[in-house]
N, C-alpha and C positions, 0 to 999 in steps of 0.2 A: 450305147449312146455315143455319138461322136464326141471327140475331145476338143474341138475348136472352141475358143472362148465364147462365153454367153454373157450378154448384158441384159439386165432388166431396166426398162424405162417406165417411169411413173408419170401419169397425166396430171395436168393442172386444172384450174378453174375453166369451166366451159364444157367439160365432159359429163356433167351431172345429168341424171334423168331419174324420175320417180320409178321405183322398182329396183334400182341398182343394188346389187349385193344379195338380193332375196334368194336367188337360186343357190348361191354358195351357202347361205345360212340354213336353207332347208335341207341341204345334203351333207354338210361338213361341220362337225362340232367345233373345230378350231375357228371357223368363221363366226359361229354363234358366240363363242367366247370373246372374240375380237369386238363384236358389236356390243356385247354386255359390258366389256371393259370401257368402251367409248361412252356408253350411257352413264356409267358410274363416274367417269372422269368429268363429264360435262354437267351432270346433275339434271339432265332431261333426256327424253327418249329420242335420240338420234335415229335409232332403228325405225321407229314409227314414221319419222319424217322421210327417211329414205325409201321405205317399202310402200307406205300408204299415204304419205303426206301430199299437200298441195304443191304443185310445181312452183307457184309464186313464192312459197315459203322456202323451198329448197334452193331457189335462186338467190336468196339473201346471202351476201358474201360471208357473214360470220357463221352461217350454217353450211353453205356450200363447201367451204374449205375443210372443216373436220369430216364432213360426209364423204368427200372424195378420198381423203386420207384413209378413212376407216375401211372403205371398200377396197382400196389398193392394198392395205396391210393384210386384210382378210384373205385376199386372193394370193398374196405372196406367201402367207402362212400355209395355205392349202398346197401351193406348189412345193414348199419346203417339206411338207408331210409326204409328198410324192417323190421326194429325193431330188428335186430340181434346185440346184444352187448356182447362182450366177458368179462370174468372176469379176464383173464390173457393174456399177450402178449409176444411173442418172435420172433426174426428175425435172420436169418442166415447171419452173416457178414453184408453186405449192408442192409439186411432186418431189422436190428436193427433200422435203421433210419425210416423205414415204421412203425415199432412198436411205436417209439416215436412220430411220427406225429399223429398216432391213439390215443395215450395217452395224447396228448395235450402238450407234453414236448417241442416240437419244431414246429415252423410254417412250413407249407408245402413249401412255397417259400424259406425259409432259408435252409430247408433240401435238396431241389432240387439243389440249387446252391452249397451247401456244398459237395454233393456226386459227382457232376460234377468235382469239384476241387479235391476231394479225388481220383477219378479215374485218373485224370491227374498226381497228385503227386505220386500215386502208380506206374504208368507207367514210370515216370521219375526217380524214386528212384534207379533203377538198369538198366544198359544198356542191350539192347536186346541180348539174347544169354548167358548172365552171370548166370542167375538164372534159376531154373526149379521147377516143382512140379510133384509128382507122387502119384497115388492112389494105396494103398496097401490093398488087399482084403484078409479077413479071417486070420488075424494075430492079436493077442491081443496087447494092448498098451504097456505093459512092455517089451516084446521082441523087439517090433519095436523101442521103445526109446533106447534100448541097441544097436540096429543096427545103429541108427542115431549117437549115441555117437562114435561108432567104426568107422563109415564112416567119420565123422568129423575129428577124430584123424588121420586116414590114409591119408586123402586127404588135410588136412589143411584148409578145407572149413567149411561151415555152413550148417547144416540140422537139422530139428526138425519137430515133428508133428504140422500140421497147422490147420487141420479140423478133429476133432474127431466126425465123422458123424454118425456112427452106430457101433455095435459090429463087423460088417463085412467089414466096410470101413473106413479107416483112410487115409487122404491125408498128405503127407510130403512136405516140402518146404525148399529151400535153394540154395546154389551155385550148378551149373549144375553137376559137377563131384561128389560132395558129395551126391547129390540126387540119381544119377545113382548108386553109390556104395552102398548106403543105400538100394536101391531097390534090388540090387543083394543079399545083406546080408539078406534082408527080405525073399526072395525066399528060401535061404539056411535054414532059421529058420522055414520054413513051410508055408509061405504065399501062398495062392492059385494063386494069380496073382499080378504083380507089373507093373503098366502101367504109363509110362511117359505121362503127360497131355499136350495138345496143348494150353498152356496159355502164355500170353504175359509178365508175371512178376511173381516172387516168393512171393506170398501174405502170410500174417500172419506169418512172421518170422522176425528175427532181421535185415535182410537186408532192411526191410521197415522203419527203424528208420528215415531216412530223410523225408519220406512221413508223418510219424507220427508227427514229429516236425512242419512241415508246416501246417498240419491240426489242430494241437493243437492251433496254433496262430489264425487261422480262427474261430474255435469253441469257443475260449476264449472270443471273442467280441460279440458273439450271445446271445440272450436272451433265457435262458432255464427256463421252469416252472416245478413245481412239477407234475410228471405224475399222471393223474387221474385214471389210471389203472396200476397195477404192471407190470413192464417190466423185464423179465429175461435176464440178460446181457450175452453176449457171453463169456467174459473173466472169470467171476466168477460163472455163472450158478445159480445166486441168484436173487430174485426179488428186484427191487429197486423202491422207491417212493420219491426220493430226486433229485432235479434239478442238483446239482453239481455232484452227483454220476452218473447221466445219461451222463453228459458231459464227465467225466473222463472215463466212460465205452466205449464211442465212440472213444475216443482218444487211449485208451490202446489196443483196438481190432485190430488196424492196424498192430502191431507187435505180438500181443498175439494170441494164438490158439483159435479157435472156439470150445467151449466146448458144442457141440450140444447134445451128449448122456446125459451128466449130466443135461443139461437144460431140456430135455424132461422128464428125470427121476424125476427131482425136481417138474415139473408141475404135473406129475402123483401123486407124494407124496402129493401135495396140493389138490388132489381130482379130477383133471381133467381127464375125460374119453372121451371127444369129442374134436377133433382138426380140425380146418379149415385152410387149406393152402390158403392164400389170395394173389393172384397175378399169374403171368404166370408160366405155367408148373406144374409138379407133383413130383418134386424132393424130397421135404420134406415129402410128403405122402408116397413115396417109402421108405424113411429112417425110417418113423414111423413103417412101417410093420416089418422092421428089428429090431427095438428097442423093440416094444411091439405090436404084431399083435392083441391083445385082445381089443385095444382101437379103437374107431371110427376115421377114418381119411377121411375128406371130402376136397373138393377144390372148389375155385371160381376163374375162369380166363375168362369166357365168359358167355353168356346167358344160354346155356344148363347146364353147371356145376352149375351156380347159382340156376336154378330151381331145380335141383337134391338136392343140399345142403339145400335149403329152405324147401323142402319136408321132408328131413331127420330130420332136426332140429325141425320142427313143428309137427312131428309124436308123438303120445302119448308115454310116457315112458312105456315100457313093462317089 
C-alpha cells in the first residue's frame, strides 16, 4: 500500500437513502454489531428504519442524523478490520460526529444519542416555514456575502453562507424572505443558478442559537477524550487533537458555517492526496472533484464500493 497520507471524509444530512448499510450488515459482523449498538442506545430499531423503513420517516431530522452516523461508523469499522487506517479525519456538519467516533473522542453510543437530540433541537429551533436554505451555484463567496448583507438589510431578516461546499456551490441559510431575496441578488451578480432547497429548517445560521444552547448543555456532561487522529473541524478548518476543542467545535458548528473548501484545502496542504468518503452517498466525492480533481476520491457505502476502494488503496504506488 502506498504511504501517502489518507483522509476519511464523513457525509452529513442529505446522503440518506432507504436500504443504506444493509449490504455491510449482511456481510460483516462488525457492521451488524454497530447497528445493534445504535438500536440499543436509541431504544428503537434504527436498523429497520434504515433497511426497510419509509423514506418519509428516514427524512425526519432526528432519525436521519443517527442513521447516517451509524452507517458511516459501520463502514469505518469494516475498513479498520481490513487494515485501512486514516491519518486525518473530517466530516461535513453531522459527519464531524462520525469523525470523532473514529478518532476515539466520543463513544459511539453517546454520539448516536447526541445527534438524535441535535436533530430534534435543530428542527424545533425555528417554526416550519419561517426559515429557508438555498444553493447558489457558480458565484464566489465575496459577492455572495455582499448579496446576503443587502438582503438582510432590505428584508429585516437573517441570511448568511451556511455551507461553503466547493468553488461552485455555496448554500445560504436564514429567514425565508431574506434567503429568497439573497438568491435573487445572487442571480443578478452572476450566479449560474439559485435553488431554494427542500429542507425542514435553516441550518448553520444564527437562527439555530436555541438548538446550539440545548446541545451545549448535553455535550457539556459527556466524556470527551483526546482524539487519536487529528480531526479538521467545520468551523475553523483546522486540525484539533484536544478533547475540549472537539466539544466546542461540535457546539459552535450548529450556528457556524461549514468551511468545507478550507477544510479540504488544509488537508491537501497537510500532504493528503487520497480521500475516502465513508458512509452513504457520494456527495463529498462530487465536491472533491470541484475543489481539486487531481486528488483521488474514493467511497465506501456498500460491499461493491468497499471492494473497489480496497483495491485502489492496496495498489502499488505508481
